[in-house]
N, C-alpha and C positions, 0 to 999 in steps of 0.2 A: 504494500500500500504506500510505503514511503516513496517509491519511485514514481508512482502515479501522481502523488501530491507535488513532488518536485517538478515533474513534467508540466503539470497544470500551472504552477507558479511561473515557470519559464514562459509559458504562453502569454500570461498576463503582463509580462515584462517586455514583450516584443513591441517595438515602436509602431509598427503598422496596426497592431491590435489596439494599442493605446490611442492612436490617432483616430481610429474608427469609433471607439467608445466615447472619446472626448468630443466628437462631432455629432453624436446621436442626440436627438431632441424629443422623439416620440415616446409616450408612455405605452406600455403594453396593456392589454385589456384588463387584467387583474389590478394593475396599478391605477388605471383610470377609475375602476370601481372603488378602490380604497380612497382615492382622492374625493370622489363624489360623496361617499359615505361620511368622510371626516371633514369635509370642507368647512362646515359651520363650527366645528370644534377645534380645528387646527390653530386658530389664533390664541387659544388658551393651552396648547399642548407643546410639550418638548418631544422632539422626534429624533430617533437614532436610525440612521440609514446604514445598514450593514451590507458591505459589498457595493460601495458607491460607484466603483469604476471611474469613468471619466465625468460623472456628474449628470447623467441623463435624467435621473429622477430629481436631482437637486434643483434643476431648472423649474420644476413644478411645485415641489413640496417646501423648499426653503423659504420662499416668499410668503407662504401661507402659515407656517408654523411659528409659534412664539419663539422657539429656539430650535435650531437644527444642527445636529452632530452627524458627521459621516466618517465611516471607517472602511478600510479595505486592507487586505493582506498583501497587496502589491503596492509597494512604496511609489513605484512609477505611476500608477493610476492616481494615487493621492496627489502627487506632484501635478499631474495633468488637470485634476479637478480643481486644485488650488489656483492654478494658472487661469483656468476658465472662469473662475469666480473670484478673482483677485479684488474686485471692487464690491464684493458682497458686503452686506451689513455685518455688524459685529455679532449678530445672533447666529451667524453661520460659522460653524467650526468643523 
């Protein structure tokens, strides 16, 4: 299993993959459903986005939530997300 995990992480560190994810903007159907369900509650909620990638969901959820935290196990993806949202408010971490 360790080899599969290492291979997976290598994939998320590839620049072409990072660039693709950092350019993505569309929510998937389940994400849209979650946003619709929580839309009225997000201004009072703190959100943790696990596996943020290049920030595709950040684009939609960060502006709506009271506070937005994002994590990813690929440091390169975090760097891309931070670059993409460098001008975001202080509520985005």
